[in-house]
C-alpha positions as CSV (number, residue, x, y, z in Angstrom):
1,M,113.4,110.7,126.3
2,L,117.0,109.4,126.4
3,V,116.5,107.9,129.8
4,H,113.3,106.2,128.6
5,N,115.1,104.7,125.6
6,L,118.1,103.6,127.8
7,A,115.7,101.9,130.2
8,I,114.1,100.0,127.4
9,L,117.5,99.0,126.0
10,V,118.6,97.7,129.5
11,L,115.4,95.8,130.1
12,A,115.4,94.3,126.6
13,G,119.0,93.1,127.1
14,F,118.2,91.6,130.5
15,L,115.1,89.9,129.2
16,G,117.0,88.5,126.2
17,F,119.8,87.2,128.5
18,V,117.2,85.4,130.7
19,V,115.3,83.9,127.8
20,I,118.4,82.7,125.9
21,S,120.0,81.2,129.0
22,R,117.0,79.0,129.6
23,V,116.9,77.5,126.1
24,P,117.7,73.8,126.0
25,T,120.6,72.7,123.8
26,T,118.3,70.7,121.4
27,L,116.5,74.0,120.5
28,H,119.7,76.0,119.9
29,T,120.0,75.4,116.2
30,P,116.4,76.2,115.3
31,L,116.6,79.3,117.5
32,M,119.8,80.4,115.8
33,S,118.2,80.0,112.4
34,G,115.2,82.1,113.5
35,T,117.5,84.9,114.9
36,N,119.4,84.9,111.6
37,A,116.2,85.6,109.7
38,I,115.3,88.4,112.1
39,H,118.7,90.0,111.9
40,G,118.5,89.7,108.1
41,I,115.4,91.8,108.2
42,V,117.1,94.3,110.6
43,L,120.0,94.5,108.2
44,L,117.8,95.2,105.3
45,G,115.9,97.9,107.3
46,G,119.2,99.5,108.2
47,L,120.3,99.6,104.6
48,I,116.9,101.2,103.6
49,V,117.2,103.8,106.3
50,L,120.7,104.6,105.3
51,G,119.8,104.8,101.7
52,M,116.9,107.2,102.4
53,G,119.5,109.8,103.3
54,T,119.2,110.3,107.1
55,E,120.1,113.7,108.4
56,G,123.1,114.3,110.6
57,V,126.4,112.6,110.8
58,L,125.6,110.8,114.1
59,N,122.6,109.1,112.5
60,K,124.7,107.9,109.5
61,V,127.5,106.7,111.8
62,L,125.0,104.8,113.9
63,S,123.3,103.3,110.8
64,V,126.7,102.1,109.5
65,I,127.5,100.6,112.9
66,A,124.2,98.8,113.1
67,I,124.6,97.4,109.6
68,A,128.1,96.2,110.4
69,L,127.1,94.5,113.6
70,G,124.0,93.0,112.0
71,T,126.1,91.6,109.2
72,I,128.6,90.1,111.6
73,N,125.7,88.5,113.5
74,V,124.0,87.0,110.4
75,V,127.3,85.6,109.0
76,G,128.4,84.3,112.4
77,G,125.0,82.8,113.1
78,F,125.0,80.9,109.8
79,L,128.6,79.6,110.4
80,V,127.6,78.4,113.9
81,T,124.4,76.8,112.5
82,D,126.4,75.1,109.7
83,R,129.0,73.8,112.2
84,M,126.3,72.4,114.5
85,L,124.5,70.7,111.6
86,G,127.8,69.3,110.5
87,M,128.1,67.5,113.8
88,F,125.1,65.3,112.8
89,K,126.5,64.2,109.4
90,R,128.1,60.8,109.0
91,K,131.8,60.6,108.3
92,S,132.7,59.0,105.0
93,E,134.6,56.1,106.6
94,D,131.6,55.3,108.8
95,R,129.3,54.6,105.9
96,P,128.6,50.9,105.0
97,V,130.1,49.7,101.7
98,D,127.5,48.6,99.1
99,R,127.8,44.9,98.5
100,P,126.0,42.9,95.9
101,A,123.2,40.6,97.1
102,S,124.4,37.0,97.4
103,G,122.9,33.8,96.1
104,A,119.2,34.2,95.4
105,D,119.2,36.3,92.2
106,S,122.2,34.6,90.4
C-alpha cells in the first residue's frame, strides 16, 4: 500500500509540473486564484480532520504539517496575485488632471 501511495504521489507531482510549466503567462493570475481556492478547501479539510481527534502522534504531526504548508501556500498565493494585479494599476502621476471644459458652457 505504501508503494502504491508513493507512486501516486510521484506521478501527481510530475503531472503537476508538466501542466504548470505549459501555462502561458497571461493565464497565471487566474490559475493562481483558482489554486488559492483549492488550497483553502484543503486547509479547511485538514483543520476538520485534526479537530476530529485523529489517532496516533504521526497522524497529528502530519496534519499540522499539512495545515502549515497549506496556509503558507494560500497566503503566498494571494500575495503573488496581489502583486501581479498591482502591475496593471496606473501610477498616480500618470493620471490625467481634471480640467474644466473651456468656452462653450460659460
